[in-house]
N, C-alpha and C positions, 0 to 999 in steps of 0.2 A: 064041298061050295066052300068058298074063301070065307073065315070068318075078317066082318068088317071091322077093322080098328078106327077108331076118328081121334083125335087129339086138338084136344085145346088150347091153341095157344102157340104160336110159330117163332118161338125164342129158341134158346142154348136145347134145352131140357125136348123141349118139341119135336125138332127137330133131328134129334140124337133118338127119339124115341119112332120117329117116323124111318130112319133109317132100318134100327132092326125090328121093326114091325117089316117092311118092304120083304129085309134077308130070310123073314121066319114065316114069309109067305102070306102077311096077309093082305087085304084090301085094306090101303091106307089112304087115310083123309087126312087133311090138317085145316083148321077154323081159327082165325085170329081176328078180334074184335079190332086190332089196333093192324098197323103197317108192318109188314115183313121185310125183316134188312136183306138187303142186295145180297151178300154175301150166304142167308143161308134159303131165299129166292131158289139162288146158282145149286146149292145141293140139292135141292125139292126139284128141282128143275131135270138135273143129271141123275136122279133118282127114280125119276120116271113118276114123282109123287103129287097126286092132286088136290091142288087145294086154294084156298078164299082168303083175303084179306079184307079189314074195312066190315065186314058184318060176320054173322052166326046165323046160318042159314039154315034152319032148324029137321026141315025132310031131309039134309043132307045129313045130321047130325043122330038124331032120335032110332034111326035104323043100326046103328050102331051095335053090335057085336060087344065089344071095349072100348070104353075112352081112357085116354091115358090125359089128366087136364093140370095143366101149368099150374106148379104153388102157386102161384099170386091170385088163384081163382077159388075163393072160399066155398065150402061145400052148402053155403047157406043162398049162393048163389041160382036163380030162378032156372037157367036152363040146369043146372046140375040137380037141381032140386027133380025137376020133368025127369031128371034122365032115371034118379033112385026109384022114382017113383015107378018105372015102365021096370025095375028092375035087372038094369044094365048095370054092368060093374063097372065102378070108376074108382081108378087108384092114380099113382102118381107116379112118376119115370122111374123113380128109383126101382119102388115095385116090379113096374113091369119086367126091369132089366133085369132085376134078380133072379127070375125064371128062366133067366138062358144065360148063367153061367157058373159052374162050378166051384169056379177060384172062394176061398177063404173072406169073408165079408167085415172089416170092421166098419163100425159105426157109431160116431164120433156127436154128439149133441150136447148145449147147453142158451142159458141165453149169452153168454159172454164167453170166447177163449174157444170158439169151433175151429176156425180158421187156422190158429198159430198151431192149436193141439195137432187139427190137420196132420199140417203142412210137417212138424217134427218129427212126427211119426213117419210119414212117408219119406222123410230124411234119414232116419235113424237104419227103417228097415233096409230100404234102397244102400244107405252105406254097408248095410252086413251083408248084400249081394243079392236080398231076396228079390222076385219077378215082381214088380207090385208099380199098380197101378193109385191113382188119386181123382176121385168125383168126389161126386153132391152138387155142395153148392159151390165147389171151388174147379179148376180146366173147367176140359173139356165135357161134357154128358158121361153119366152112370150108362146110357142107355149104346152111347156111340163108340163107347171103348168096350162095350160087351160084344158089339156087333166087329169092330175094326181089328182089335188086341185081343192077344191070349195069356192075358196075367195070371199068374198064384193067387195074388193078395188083391183086395182093392180094400182102402182107405178112405169112409165116404163122411167129408161133412154134411148135417143132417138138421135141416130147421125144420123148426112144430110145424112147418109150412107142411113139407115133404113127407114129416110123418102123419097129418091127417090122412094119408093117403097109401098107408100099410094096411096088407090084408091077411096075405101069409107071409111077407120080407120075413126071413129069419137069418139074424145077424149071428157068427160067430164069436165075436168080440162087440160091447155094448157100451159105448161111455160116457155117463150121465156128468157135465162138469158142471154146473150150478141150474140152479131158478129164480130170478126175477122175474118184476115186474115187466114184461115188453109185449107189443103186440097185443095187448090185452080190447083193442078194437078190432081185433080180429077174432073176439072171443067171448061175445060179449061182456064183456068189463070182468071178466070172472076168473079169477086165479085159479080158481081149480082146474077149466077149462085150461088152462093154459098146462098147466102142472099135468093133468091128463092126456096130454097131445104130448108132451114130452114122456113120458113114460114108454107112448108106442114102441120106441126104441129095444124095452124089449118083452112084448106081445107075444113073441113067438118061440119066444126062451127056452133052451129042455135043459137035461142036465149035463148037456156038454158043453153048454153054452157058458161064457163068463162074463160075468158084471161087474165094472169100473166106474165107482162112484165117491160124492165130493162127503164126505163124512160131515162136514163143518157147514155143510147147508140145510137149515132145518125144512124148508120147503122137502126135500129129498128124505133126509132120515127121519121126515115123521109119516111119509108117504111107505117107505122101505117099512116099517111098523106092521100096515095094513096086509103085507103081502110076503107068503111064502118065497126067501129068497131062494136063487139060486148055490147049489153047492161050489163053485167056482167062482164068489165075490168076491171082490179086495176094495179097501176104502181107502184115500189118499188127505192127508190132516195137513194145517199147517203146524199142531202140535207131535208132541214125540213118538214115534210108533208105538203100536201097542197092537198086538197078535199080526196078522198077512196084513200087507197093502203098503203105503208111503207115509211118512212124516217126517219133520223136520225137526232136530237138533244142532243146536248153534249153530243155525244160518247155512246146514248142508243137510240133500235132503238124503235121508235113509230108508231103501226097499226091502222087503221082504217076502220075496214070490217064490220061484226054485231053489235062490238063494242069497244070501244079502247081500247088499248094492251098496254103495256109497260113495254119492256125487257131491263134489266139495263144491262149495260157495263160489272159489274161483275158479271152475270148471262151469258154472252156466253162463252159455253168453245170455241171457234174456231177466230182464233186470226187472222187481215188484213183488208183490207176495201175487197176484193175480196169476205172473210166469211161474211161479212156484209149486202152484196148481197145476197150470198144463204140464212145466217139463213131466212130473209126476205121476202122471195120467198117463203120457209115453212112453214113459219108463216104463211101467208098469203093465201097456201092452206089447212092449218089446218084449221083456220077461216073458208074460206069458208067451212069446209065441219061439220062444226058447234063441232070442238072440245073443249071443254073448256080451259078458259084463263088460268088457275094456273096447266092444264098437258102440252100446248105448253111451260110454263116458264119451270118445271119442266124438262121437256125433251130436250129442247134447253142446257139448264145447265147441263145433264148426257151427253151428249153425246160426243164422243171420238170421234177426226180426222182420218179419212182413211187411209188405207200403202200407202205410197210411195205421199202422196199429204201432205209437208210443216210437215212429221213426224220429229218429235223430237224422233233421235235415242239415244243418249248420250252424256257426258259433259265429256270430257280427259282433264286434265291438264287445265282447265279454255275456253278449247276449243270446242265449242257445235258442235253437226252433225246435218244434216236436211238434209234429205230425199225425195223428191219433183219431183222423177223419173218419174213420171204422167205428171210433166212439158211439153210437145210435142210440144206446140208452142212458139212464141216469150211475148204473150201475158197471160199466164200464169206465165211464167218467170217474166216478168215485177212484178204480184200482189207479186210475190216471194220477189224479192228485195227488195219493197217497203216494205215489212211489216218487215223487218228487221234494225232495229235501231242499231245493232252492226256494224262491220268492216267485209268484209264477204271476205270470199275465194269462188271464183265460179269455178264452174265443170259444164261444157256445152256440147254441141255437139254431134255428131252422123250426121244423114240422114237431113240434109237441104232439108225443103220445101216450098225452092222459099223464104225463110226467106227476111224479113225488119228489121234491127235490131237497125234503127235509135230511137227508141224511147226506147231504153235500156241505152243507151250512157250516158244519167244525169246521171242515177241510179249509172251506172258504175262508172264514174270519179269522183262522190263525197263518194262510197260505197265500192269496190270492189279494193283486197288490192292485190291481185295475181288471178291467173285463168289459169285452168291445161281443156284444149282441150282433151273432152275427145270422139274419134273420127278416123276412117280414112283416111278422107279428113278435114282435119282445115282449111284450108288456107281461109281462108271467114272471118271465125273469129278472124285468125291472122289479117287481112286485115281491121275490123272491130275495133278493142279492144286493138290489141298491141301498141298503142300509148298513151294509158289510162289506164295503168295498169302497177304498179311496177318491175311485171315480171307473165309471162306467160311462159306454156309449154305445152308438149303431152303426150297425153297416148293412147295405144290399150288395157287396161285394167282396169277393175275397182279396181282393187290392185292397181296397178300404178296410178291410179287417186286420190286414197286418200293417199299414199305414199307423194305422191309431194304438194299435197293440206296441209298436214297436217305440211310438214316442211317449209311452205310459211306463217301459222298461228301461230299467237302469243297468249298469253293469253288475252281471253277477243273477240277473235272474233267468227266468226261462218265458217264453212264450208257447204257448200252449194249447194248440188245436185240439176240441175236446168237445164237441158239441151237445152230448147227452141227448138228441135229438137225430131223427133222420133231416135229408138234404134235397126234400123235393121242392121248396118252395123257388131257390135259387140255382139248384141243381140237378142235370141228369141223375146222379149218384151219390155215392161216400166218395169214389174213387174221383170222382170228376170235383167235388168240394177239396180233396188232396191235393190232388195234380197242381188247382188251380191254387190255393193255399201256399205248394211251394214256390210257385214261379213269381206269385206273387215278390217272395223273400227274396229271389235271381235279382229283381228291377230293384231291392233296395241296393245294391252294389255296382248296377248301371248307369 
């Protein structure tokens, strides 16, 4: 008798899990409380997968053998709780897919820098000629690739939401970039619960596993003191290197894993302290996997910044425009502001996730000439920053924000979109926000 696989959520990860489940001879059913996009419906029909949208039918869900749930559905969801009470195994798409591949798995998590580090790691390994796929929070779903591809390595960008669904997932290389308050509304406003979620990345590691982590992050180092560390653990820091791992000396990145590696500052295409962390983590991963030093250095030099992450859009009349729409929390925006040496006109705002803006105050006081609040409710931003900047205004569209920021900017300034907030009040997602910001800039020259 076939096992019944029920999938909650008909997006990228859900449909990928359905394709893999069908291949592995499960009886598959997808349920989504919203609308399933046409391209996903087409795939489900082609694969002969049963599905429903705009509702969850309990009688079709509670008889599941296994449930794969969308990362956006919390464990506190009433239907999920009912499944757990019935002893139905509820896992993430990442967990499910990991059961059906023998590839080496590299998992990367952190509050910030995940996408850049994942993309850079993939770029280095691909440059070195390895047969590698990239998945998780980026690209095609892990499950779909396991069903349709045959990679020897996977680089997985893992959010805390995906790590909440870990059961037996065992990563060969686990990377923890940083932990700063984010998504605390999902974790009962508890930073400890959020830290627990991030540390699920090493839940099933053993003596053969490698753990790579940020030595400068207090939330990480405090928790590590409570753990029995793996045999192969490597730290990275902005300070000079001590022992095995990676550090910074005179602006250059210095690694010592299998052998010493020195990456000159001039050979790093990514700028800013936050990107120094990302590059060191990626380089350690590559070194652990025995990638040649010259390949690591060449790949780091040739890598280009990811769209919506400190993306330099253009320079108009001496004003530089930077799209950092992916900065959806305070820590990301801190690094963005810190990395810019010019005066800034800052565009911020959106859906506040319980943000504490206090760490931004010194940077805003010293660097920000003007501020445009892009969101439906900007009161908190005004309360914190109004007395720190010469000009502050509000906008309800990206076009309006660009126009107002441009009017505030002087020659030599940088207009920075780095919202520190989620995008869902005015935009579909951070990509939509970034694209509309860039279109607004193009209109300036029309």
